[in-house]
LUMNU-59379 format. One record per atom (N, C-alpha, C): x, y negated, z; residue in one letter. Coordinates in steps of 0.001 Angstrom, whole numbers, padded with zeros to 6 digits, always signed. Each point is the difference from the previous one (the first is absolute). Last residue first. Layout:
BEGIN
XYZa;...
***
This chain:
BEGIN
+007686-035687+015117x;+000006-000916-000957x;-000692-001547+000579x;+000788+004381+001935x;+000993-000686+000296x;-000059-001284-001088x;-003426+003543+000248x;+000289-000664+001032x;+000914-001200+000257x;-000434+002933-003919x;-000809-001064+000254x;-000152-000795+001170x;+003029+003639-000251x;+000456-001047-000681x;-001008-001161-000114x;-001258+003743+002286x;+001032-000598+000503x;+000554-001134-000407x;-002904+002918-002127x;-000932-000658+000950x;+001036-000943+000869x;+001848+002937-003227x;-000760-001091-000559x;-000723-000820+001097x;+002354+003997+001317x;+000680-001139-000285x;-000544-001181-000744x;-002453+003717+001120x;+000319-000617+001066x;+000976-001153-000188x;-001466+002698-003452x;-001096-000893+000420x;+000262-000754+001277x;+002810+003296-001720x;+000234-000991-000665x;-001010-001057+000499x;+000136+004035+002138x;+000894-000695+000137x;+000339-001363-000605x;-003298+003019-001231x;-000440-000512+001124x;+001297-000744+000739x;+000567+002328-004115x;-000943-001360-000277x;-000428-000493+001528x;+002921+004034-000017x;+000665-001129-000538x;-001168-001086-000290x;-001796+003789+001636x;+000796-000532+001034x;+001076-001188-000473x;-002601+002512-003282x;-001128-000619+001124x;+000690-000821+000968x;+002526+002741-002849x;-000526-001259-000711x;-000876-001010+001029x;+001525+004495+001402x;+001064-001213+000036x;-000247-001311-000791x;-003315+003759+000189x;+000265-000355+001305x;+001159-001238-000217x;-000782+002167-003797x;-001102-000640+000299x;+000006-000810+001350x;+003479+003086-001823x;-000115-001400-000896x;-001052-000643+000831x;+002072+003695+003164x;-000749+000017-001307x;-000101-001459-000500x;+001009+000553+004574x;+000222+001411-000624x;-000885-000090-001024x;+002471-004463+001699x;-001153+000820+000063x;+000317+001404-000551x;+001904-005635+000698x;+000366+001201-000020x;-001301+000935+000319x;+001080-005342-001570x;-000538+000882+000747x;+000407+001387-000544x;+001397-005678-000847x;+000170+001208-000525x;-000831+000906+001388x;+000453-005196-002780x;-000298+000673+001197x;+000300+001645-000349x;+000792-005788-002234x;-000035+001565+000135x;-000288+000680+001380x;-000053-005131-003219x;-000210+000850+001364x;-000179+001436-000511x;+000595-004301-002930x;+001027+000719+000402x;+000164+000774+001391x;-003797-002134-002782x;+000226-000890+001484x;+001738+000762+000314x;-001962+001408-004050x;-000070-001486-000013x;+000335-000702+001157x;-000028+004979-000779x;+001023-000654-000487x;-000098-001507+000049x;-001624+003779+003122x;-000658-001046-000592x;+001029-000721-000537x;-000174+005396+002151x;+000672-001214-000344x;-001248-001078-000896x;+001317+005116+002736x;-001040-000802-000678x;+000603-001332+000095x;+002039+005232+000374x;+000351-001518+000219x;-001306-000795-000464x;+000906+005205+002147x;-000539-000751-001092x;+000079-001440+000399x;+001741+005502+001423x;+000175-001620+000325x;-000652-000408-001238x;-000699+005078+001941x;+000166-001027-000845x;+000072-001233+000629x;+000272+005356+001173x;-000012-001170+000244x;+000168-001027-000726x;-001194+005540+000207x;+000809-001041-000551x;-000542-001359+000534x;-000851+004989+000097x;-000170-000627+001137x;+000766-001288-000172x;-000062+003514-002999x;-001170+000370+000588x;-000427-000964+001200x;+004279+000082-002446x;-000897-000568-000944x;-001660+000248+000562x;+004161-001132+003266x;-000429+001237-000808x;-000970-000728-000844x;+003002-003747+001709x;-000857+001131+000474x;-000198+000882-000871x;+000054-005324-001174x;+001045+001070+000715x;-000874+000984+000264x;+000259-004577-003612x;-000929+001235+000482x;+001184+000788+000933x;-000600-005428-002338x;+000879+001147+000653x;-001160+001168+000377x;-001095-004128-002448x;+001439-000604+000445x;+000595+001293+000367x;-004818-001037-002890x;+000631+000770+001044x;+001571-000727+000348x;-003946-003162-001335x;+000695+000802-000358x;+000827+000866+000924x;-003975-003860-001292x;+000279+000693+000673x;+001194+001147-000782x;-002602-005562-000092x;+000610+001225-000677x;+000563+000841+000953x;-004106-004113+000126x;+001074+000569+000468x;+000790+001256-000886x;-003067-004545-001689x;+000023+001270+000735x;+001430+000686+000337x;-000987-005325-001017x;-000004+001085-000621x;+000188+001182+001243x;-002382-004348+001367x;+001218+000703-000338x;-000042+000934-000791x;-003496-002865+002255x;+000310-000168-001513x;+001394+000408-000139x;-002551+000278+004261x;+001029-000895-000196x;+000440-000407-001402x;-003076+003452+000825x;-000686-001241+000945x;+000890-001073-000211x;+001651+004354-001353x;-001102-000730-001199x;-000877-001346+000637x;+002946+002427+002993x;+000775-000705-001274x;-000835-000457-000881x;-001991+002795+003541x;+000603-001442+000413x;+000869-000758-000948x;-002404+003922-001191x;-000897-000666+000222x;+000942-001400+000380x;+002535+003609-000316x;-000274-000506-001297x;-000902-001192+000103x;+001222+002390+003975x;+000982-000788-000598x;-000319-000693-001223x;-003002+003235+001651x;-000043-001498+000925x;+001101-000867-000757x;-000182+004648-001665x;-001085-001086-000576x;+000081-001388+000835x;+003298+003084+001253x;+000032-000473-001392x;-000864-000662-000596x;-000507+001911+004447x;+000733-001329-000062x;+000490-000256-001651x;-004271+002353+002492x;+000938+000423-001096x;+000709-001078-000059x;-003122+002231+004124x;+000604-001099-000711x;+000949+000264-001190x;-002546+002895+002974x;-000798-000545-001238x;+000727-000965-000656x;+001314+001869+004209x;+000429+000921-001090x;-000718-000407-001135x;+000624-001861+004689x;+000201-000855-001283x;+000128+001025-001361x;+000192+001812+004321x;-001339-000605+000049x;-000447-000934-001283x;+003440+003852-000881x;-000193-000680+001174x;-001252-000811-000059x;+002692+004094-002464x;-001364-000682+000033x;-000053-000453+001256x;+003620+002891-001357x;+000185-001411-000136x;-001232-000784-000288x;+000703+004799+000730x;+000287-000624+001067x;+000161-001653-000119x;-000837+003122-003549x;-001194+000218+000916x;+000301-000766+001305x;+003435+000115-003534x;-001271-000853-000569x;-001114+000055+001077x;+004065+002695+000655x;-000137-001352+000342x;-000990-000690-000277x;-000182+004918-000705x;+000679-000654+001337x;-000118-001699+000298x;-001277+003226-004161x;-000558-001202+000533x;+000133-000598+001427x;+002065+004243-001680x;+000143-001006-001045x;-000552-001524+000186x;-000487+003499+003034x;+001280-000120+000004x;+000331-001117-001087x;-004281+001887+000524x;+000386-000884+001177x;+001502-000311-000042x;-001515+002832-003311x;-000727-001165-000119x;+000297-000915+001178x;+001615+004298+000481x;+000542-000598-001093x;-000589-001289-000305x;-002150+002531+003160x;+001355-000289+000420x;+000689-000796-000848x;-004166+001840-001400x;+000083-001238+000753x;+001114-000463+000370x;-000069+003900-002152x;-000380-000847-001040x;+000047-001474+001002x;+000160+004001+002338x;+001315-000184-000710x;-000103-001338-001095x;-003975+001554+002406x;+001006-000525+000921x;+001369-000563-000566x;-003396+002673-002590x;-000117-001566+000319x;+000752-000764+000867x;+001838+004584-002488x;-001229-000281+000947x;-000382-001669+000028x;+002920+003003-003312x;+000307+000321+001315x;-001328-000305+000602x;+000195-000264-004631x;+001448+000720+000205x;-000049+000436+001760x;-003271-002926-001735x;-000271+001293-000367x;+000969+000965-000062x;+000509-004540+001415x;-000706+000665+000934x;-000462+001303-000569x;+002854-002332-002579x;+000707+000180+001527x;-000864+000653+000657x;-001462-001661-003952x;+000809+001206-000361x;+000726+000378+001401x;-002512-004091+000176x;-000934+001123-000337x;+000948+001382-000109x;+002251-004021+000075x;-000371+000094+001374x;-000969+000933+000029x;+001670-001056-004132x;+000966+000603+000703x;-000567+000355+001544x;-002505-002581-002820x;-000116+001440-000665x;+001134+000833+000826x;-000114-004619+000420x;-000997+000365+000739x;-000149+001527-000323x;+003177-002230-002198x;+000471-000144+001511x;-001200+000814+000593x;-000492-000819-004662x;+000967+001054+000267x;+000226+000211+001718x;-002395-003622-001669x;-000893+001218+000051x;+000825+001134+000426x;+002154-004349-000308x;-001076+000173+000928x;-000896+001312+000151x;+002834-000917-003773x;+000776+000079+001102x;-000957+000119+001450x;-001810-000908-004185x;+000607+001282-000154x;+000573+000282+001365x;-001522-004575-000569x;-001215+000993+000207x;+000605+001628-000009x;+003162-003513-000851x;-000488+000085+001088x;-001254+001044+000480x;+004108+000261-003649x;-001343-000419+000113x;-000740+000216+001416x;+004700+001129-001946x;-000089-001105+001214x;-001712-000502-000298x;+001432+003847-002676x;+000682+000251+001208x;+000021-001101+001375x;-001925-000300-004787x;-000784+000604+000979x;+000555+000552+001465x;+001190-002522-004566x;+000405-000480+001326x;-000787+000534+001217x;-000367+000903-005130x;-000664-001187+000616x;+000458-000643+001367x;+001644+004200-002111x;+000475-000998-000864x;-000500-001341+000352x;-001380+003911+002000x;+001571-000240+000689x;+000212-001046-001162x;-004187+001290-000371x;+000245-000318+001213x;+001259-000641+000321x;-000902+002930-003764x;-000461-001499-000114x;+000062-000799+001270x;+001553+004433+000051x;+000933-000894-000863x;-000732-001336+000076x;-001598+002908+003987x;+000134+000102-001483x;+000822-001064-000719x;+001017+001600+005223x;-001016-001077-000726x;+000291+000586-001463x;+001423+001224+005498x;-000093+000248-001450x;-001215-000407-000656x;+003526-001763+004314x;-001400+000410-000590x;+000114+000699-001455x;+003454-001976+003132x;-000406+001481+000388x;-001052+000355-000648x;+001845-004520-000066x;+000732+000983-000662x;+000042+001361+000162x;-002677-003462+001999x;-000128+000012-001148x;+000962+000888-000841x;-000072-001048+004807x;-001139+000868-000345x;+000184+000397-001778x;+002441-002701+003835x;+000416+000490-001146x;-000707+000958-000927x;-000574-001773+004705x;+000230+001495-000236x;+000647+000225-001401x;-001514-004511+001059x;+001048+000306+000997x;+000209+001348+000009x;-003439-001185-002829x;+001593-000651-000513x;+001086+000277+001145x;-004451+001320+001263x;+000629+000738-001160x;+000918-000312-000679x;-001917-002677+003539x;+000387+001036+000745x;+000561+001223-001386x;-002305-004034-001432x;+001673-000460+000726x;+000620+001433+000494x;-004385+000203-002015x;+001254+000133-001030x;+001152-000499+000574x;-003903+000359+002735x;+000471+001266-000344x;+000998-000032-001063x;-001903-004206+001381x;+000816+000527+001096x;+000386+001648-000253x;-002436-002226-003379x;+000934-001028+000339x;+000902+000860+001094x;-004262+001475-001056x;+001113+000355-000832x;+001071-000617+000230x;-003156+000684+004279x;-000171-000568-001292x;+001150+000574-001055x;-000925+000587+004935x;+000208+001307-000963x;-000496-000508-001604x;+000691-003027+003903x;+001156+000976+000158x;-000238+001221-001092x;-003032-003679+000627x;+001454-000612-000351x;+000858+000983+000059x;-004291+001299+001311x;+000066-000521-001418x;+001164-000726-000258x;-000429+001165+004386x;-000041+001015-000465x;+000063-000364-001540x;-000555-003434+002342x;+001267+000053+000196x;+000072+001628-000610x;-004160-001609+000405x;+000648-000922-000863x;+001416+000377-000258x;-002842+002267+002978x;-000185+000313-001346x;+000651-000721-000933x;+000088-001021+004491x;+000766+001478-000207x;-000138+000124-001587x;-002256-003663+001885x;+001335-000206-000274x;+000685+001297-000299x;-004643+000504+000810x;+000146-000772-001174x;+001554-000640-000350x;-001328+002374+004112x;-000200+001140-001374x;+000557-001057-000931x;+001929-001717+004599x;-001255+000568-000718x;-000103+000519-001172x;+004191-000309+003765x;-000516-000464-001352x;-001353+000302-000452x;+002889+001262+004151x;-000941-001249+000015x;-000463-000441-001370x;+003057+003884+000430x;-001208+000172+000686x;-000742-001011+000092x;+003842+001777-002928x;-000700-001318+000116x;-001435-000223+000790x;+003071+003933-001186x;+001154-000905+000267x;-000951-001128+000377x;-002367+003636-000964x;+000708+000612+001061x;+000965-001295+000423x;-002727-000435-004084x;-000810+000347+001404x;+000447+000013+001406x;+002616+000369-004374x;-000267-001729+000422x;-001134+000001+001086x;+001315+004397-001728x;+001135-000836+000670x;-000316-001450+000449x;-003143+002853-002528x;+000412+000414+001434x;+000806-000686+000791x;-000934-000997-004315x;-000905-000739+000571x;+000020+000550+001588x;+003140+001504-003310x;+000092-001431+000241x;-001142-000660+001060x;-000347+004555-001608x;+001269-000348+000758x;+000153-001457+000310x;-003575+001107-002966x;-000330+000808+001312x;+001230-000393+001062x;+000449-001068-004742x;-000841-001024+000616x;-000375+000425+001679x;+002876+002561-002787x;+000665-001230+000341x;-001053-000749+000921x;-001716+003900-002155x;+000805+000482+001058x;+000938-001500+000710x;-002925-000229-003977x;-001003+000229+001279x;+001208+000088+001301x;+001971-000211-004126x;-000468-001199+000420x;-000783+000157+001236x;+001707+004007-001951x;+001079-000787+000449x;-000757-001215+000405x;-002673+002427-002662x;+000163+000752+001573x;+000967-000871+000701x;-000454-001257-004404x;-001205-000085+000401x;+000029+000469+001711x;+003721+001128-002914x;-000018-001644+000564x;-001408-000599+000341x;+000766+004626-001538x;+000698-000344+001198x;-000080-001225+000723x;-001903+000537-004497x;-000764+000901+001251x;+000707-000337+001421x;+002255-001533-004030x;-001173-000506+000402x;-000634+000268+000894x;+004359+001731-001860x;-000273-000561+001429x;-001274-000724+000285x;+000991+003974-003930x;+000753-001332+000432x;-000577-000107+001231x;-000296+003501-004116x;-000088+000378+001447x;+000989-001282+000668x;-000293+000008-004551x;-001364+000079+000416x;-000174+000214+001599x;+004084-002769-002043x;-000539+001539-000195x;-001396-000061+000422x;+002676-003953-000711x;+001114+000972-000629x;-000734+001362+000143x;-002445-004135+000700x;+000549-000153-001272x;+001003+001172-000308x;-002222-000616+004135x;-000772+000356-000694x;+000680+000234-001616x;+003474-000291+004396x;-001245-000871-000662x;-000963+000906-001086x;+003163+001634+004481x;-000158+000216-001454x;-000965-001023-000640x;+001840+000968+004661x;+000834-000887-000847x;-000436-000106-001311x;-002004+003086+002996x;-000426-001499+000813x;+000858-001071-001143x;+000847+004617-000819x;-001440-000601-000567x;-000412-001299+000521x;+004072+002221+001544x;+000092-000464-001611x;-001280-000406-000592x;-000078+001543+004945x;+000737-001341-000286x;+000308-000342-001612x;-001944+003990+001050x;-000773-000971+000319x;+000684-001280-000071x;+002652+003461-000910x;-001267+000204-001046x;-000758-001286+000192x;+002957+001944+003132x;+000729-001233-000635x;-001166-000174-001285x;-000522+002147+004848x;-000495+000658-001534x;+000403-001236-000710x;+001383-000266+004543x;+000070+001537-000048x;-000281+000333-001580x;+001808-005119+001671x;-001129+001016-000580x;+000394+001502-000114x;+001670-004348+003225x;+000655+000993-001262x;-001278+000910-000193x;+000885-005528+002146x;-000898+001318-000010x;+000577+000952-001096x;+001047-004747+000994x;+000204+000541+001222x;-000939+001176+000051x;+001074-003203-003584x;-001426+000041+000539x;+000037+000501+001412x;+004372-000161-002631x;-000638-001385+000265x;-001327-000014+000747x;+001905+004335-001258x;+000699-000619+001033x;-000652-001438+000422x;-001700+002247-003745x;-000519+000704+001071x;+000915-000685+001395x;+001447-001504-004155x;-001432-000426+000157x;-000423+000307+001353x;+003906+002140-001704x;+000182-001407+000449x;-001218-000728+000420x;-000513+004349-002136x;+000530-000157+001486x;+000374-001221+000583x;-001308+000565-004735x;-000915-000134+001257x;+000222+000135+001317x;+003384-001779-004341x;-000501+001225+001115x;-001109-000282+000965x;+000467-002855-004845x;+000295+000384+001039x;-000086+001004+000914x;+000133-000319-005385x;-000997+000019+001141x;+000864-000048+001350x;
***
């Protein structure tokens, strides 16, 4: 089991009552005192903090648009991406069955565990501390919601390629840099049939993939324009 002090350093909070952190990391398969109730509270805390930040950051956005952005930030994929940056799986307490079935990398377990940690921080101190940690972990995703925030470049690229009857693109990580809690990924997006490649950087695999897809889409349009 990895040292919990390392995880505390990554999330930027030192627990006064370490048993709360341990409970947040405990899956129901491991013990009766587990993180399910904490996850329930943490889900509400995260929703509130993200909503407050979006309200303050995007004064011109209507309620409907803010709701869509919030949904994209608090969904399982986004939580798992942050959990993976923290390497959260190595700190979790899982029963033998979950361990053997790959529970340390199971998206639902990682997402629930992260939300439980937010609740544990609040119970160990107060809402403000939990808010501070969430805002730190979500700093870049919160600030990358421009007017075109609803655009999904991976989907747009796929639709464009399908209209041309070309094989779908492939994505692969080419490099990672920076500390685990703030890692920058570089992802290559390529279309083998055309011999075209593009790269994208981002704070997490999701953002890097979107940037790579956007860059490749621009190359394809330029390529078509030269035909």
